Structure formats: C-alpha cells, structure tokens
C-alpha positions in Angstrom: 25.8 19.0 -64.5 28.3 20.5 -63.5 27.2 23.1 -60.7 27.5 26.6 -62.1 27.0 28.5 -58.7 30.9 28.1 -58.3 31.1 31.2 -59.9 29.3 33.2 -57.3 31.0 34.1 -54.3 30.2 32.3 -51.0 28.3 35.5 -49.8 26.3 36.1 -52.7 25.5 32.3 -52.7 24.3 32.5 -49.0 22.2 35.7 -49.5 20.6 34.3 -52.2 19.5 31.7 -50.2 18.9 33.1 -47.5 16.1 35.2 -49.7 14.5 32.5 -51.4 14.0 31.0 -47.9 12.8 34.7 -46.3 10.0 34.7 -49.2 8.3 31.4 -50.4 5.5 33.1 -52.0 7.6 35.3 -54.3 9.7 32.0 -55.5 6.9 30.3 -56.5 5.5 32.9 -58.8 9.3 33.6 -59.9 9.7 29.6 -61.3 8.3 30.9 -64.5 9.6 30.1 -67.8 12.4 32.0 -69.4 13.8 32.0 -72.8 17.8 32.2 -73.3 19.0 33.7 -77.3 23.1 33.0 -77.2 23.9 34.4 -80.2 27.7 33.3 -81.3 30.2 34.7 -84.1 33.5 33.4 -84.9 35.2 29.6 -86.0 32.1 27.2 -86.0 31.0 25.9 -82.5 31.2 22.4 -82.3 28.0 20.0 -80.8 29.9 19.4 -77.7 29.9 23.2 -76.9 26.8 24.4 -77.8 25.4 21.6 -75.6 27.9 22.8 -72.4 26.8 26.5 -73.3 22.8 24.8 -72.7 23.4 23.1 -70.0 25.5 25.9 -68.2 23.2 28.8 -69.3 20.1 26.5 -68.0 22.1 25.5 -64.7 22.4 29.3 -64.3 18.7 30.3 -64.8 18.0 27.7 -62.1 20.6 28.6 -59.8 21.0 32.7 -60.1 17.7 33.6 -61.0 15.6 30.4 -59.5 13.8 29.5 -62.4 12.5 26.0 -63.7 15.6 24.2 -65.6 12.7 21.7 -67.3 10.8 25.1 -68.6 14.3 26.7 -69.8 14.7 26.6 -73.6 18.2 28.4 -75.3 18.3 28.8 -78.7 21.8 28.6 -79.5 22.3 30.7 -83.0 25.4 31.4 -85.3 25.9 34.6 -87.0 27.9 35.7 -89.8 31.1 36.6 -88.7 31.1 39.9 -91.9 28.1 41.0 -89.9 29.4 41.6 -86.1 31.6 44.3 -85.3 32.6 46.5 -82.0 33.0 49.8 -82.5 32.9 49.8 -86.3 35.6 47.0 -86.3 35.2 43.3 -86.9 35.6 41.1 -84.8 36.4 37.4 -85.1 35.0 36.2 -82.2 31.9 37.2 -80.3 28.9 36.3 -78.2 25.5 37.6 -76.3 23.2 36.4 -74.2 19.5 37.8 -74.0 17.5 35.9 -71.3 14.1 36.8 -71.3 12.0 36.2 -67.6 8.6 37.7 -66.1 8.9 41.1 -65.2 9.4 41.7 -61.3 10.4 38.2 -60.5 13.8 38.8 -59.8 16.3 41.0 -57.9 18.5 43.3 -59.4 21.5 41.7 -57.0 20.1 38.7 -58.4 20.4 40.3 -62.3 24.0 41.8 -62.1 25.1 37.9 -60.7 23.5 36.2 -63.5 25.3 38.7 -66.0 28.4 38.3 -64.4 28.0 34.2 -64.2 26.7 33.9 -67.8 29.9 36.5 -68.6 32.3 33.8 -67.0 30.5 30.7 -68.8 31.6 32.2 -71.9 34.9 32.9 -71.8 35.3 29.7 -69.8 33.7 27.6 -72.9 34.3 29.3 -76.0 37.7 29.0 -77.8 39.9 32.5 -78.3 39.3 35.7 -76.4 35.7 37.4 -76.3 35.7 41.5 -76.8 35.0 43.6 -73.6 31.8 44.4 -75.3 30.4 41.0 -74.8 26.9 41.3 -73.3 24.6 40.1 -71.1 21.1 41.1 -71.3 18.6 40.3 -69.0 15.3 41.3 -70.5 12.2 41.7 -68.0 8.7 40.8 -70.4 5.4 41.9 -68.7 3.2 38.2 -67.7 0.5 39.3 -69.6 3.1 39.3 -72.7 4.5 35.7 -72.8 3.7 32.5 -71.8 4.0 28.6 -73.0 1.2 26.3 -73.3 -1.1 28.4 -74.4 -1.5 30.1 -71.2 0.5 33.6 -70.3 2.2 33.8 -67.6 -0.4 36.4 -65.8 -3.3 33.8 -66.5 -0.9 30.9 -65.3 -0.6 33.0 -62.0 -4.3 33.6 -61.3 -5.3 29.9 -62.5 -2.8 29.0 -59.7 -4.1 31.5 -57.1 -7.7 30.3 -57.7 -6.4 27.0 -57.2 -5.3 27.7 -53.9 
C-alpha cells in the first residue's frame, strides 16, 4: 500500500509522531472507528480509481488522524453531474470528502493536515481539474451518538476502562 504520509512535510510528521508518543492514553481512545463518504461527479470513475481512493483515504485516516485502518469504512458515491454546481455554475468534475470521527479525538493540526493531504489525494487520483471549492470536512460526532458492533463509542470507552 502506498504511504500517503508523503503528503505531509517532515516537520509535521515529526510533530504528529512526537505527540502520539507523549500521550499514549489519548492515543488508545483515538483509535475509534471513522466513517468516510466520498462523493464524486463527472466522468465515470472506474473500479481501479475507486479502489485507489479507498486505500488512500484509509491510509490517511490511519497515518494522519491515528484511526484504526481495519475499522475505517469508506463509501464512494457518484453524484449526477447535473446535480453539482459551484457558485451556481454546473461543474464537469467535483469531489467532496466528509470524514466522521469521534469528537475530541484529534487536534486542530491533525485535522488541518488531513484536509491538505486528502485534497492532494483527490487532485492526484481523479482525472481533470477540480474546482477550488473541493471540500474536505472532518465532522466530529459525540461518542454517545455513534458506534459499531452494537456499542456506542462512549459505551466502548466505559467497557475498556472497566477491563483495565
């Protein structure tokens, strides 16, 4: 799998690794699962491109935001070209990433690095120019408002603490 940390400069990578070493307790809580929705419009995106985007986004979620790759879900959805405009003008190619993570599990710096690296992934992977208004959103969801395997993230944290 390609290492998408190359999109980060050396100082940013060093600071992320350093911060994660300093606070391992916070790191364990941060491994909560993310859900990522990538919406694309324009010429049909082939299965190879979809797979490359899914792998790339999963790698960024793990490397930049510290999430578990094995719990990262990535949904790639096409949108009708006629349904997407920027500034009231229809566009021929566009993309939008919305990544949901548990509230408080990432720093502002990590989220900013993810936004930059995810945008770079879109630019490098999708054919044709993307509009300036190509958004990458990191949405924080309260731990008691989502989960997987039948447990909310809040319940999972309580369960982990009880076993410690």
